[in-house]
C-alpha positions, 0 to 999 in steps of 0.5 A: 500499500506504501506505493499507492499511498505515495501516488495518491499524495503525488497526485494531491500534491500535483493537484494543489500546486496547478488549481488555477491551471486545471480549472482555467483547462476545465472553464475552457472552450475546449474542454466544453466541446469535449465534455458536450460529446462525452456527456452526449455519448453517456447520456445516449448509452444510458437511454438505451439500456434504461426504460424510456420513463428515465430519459428526463432523469438521465438529461438533468444528470447531464444538465447538472454535470454539463454546469461543470465543465466548459464555458456554458452554463 
């Protein structure tokens, strides 16, 4: 477990040291385009394997996630 703990610690330090750059990247136009494509694919896949009555909930979840990434609210 020592190596795993070291990896987690290094990752946490990296995030803390680069928080501004990470926030900037997550709120970029490129992140918006990529996230929209990924979220569309995931929500479409979820709709294929769940009953139609859950489509609205899937759309709500997708919209809430989309608000956190990219440039569009």
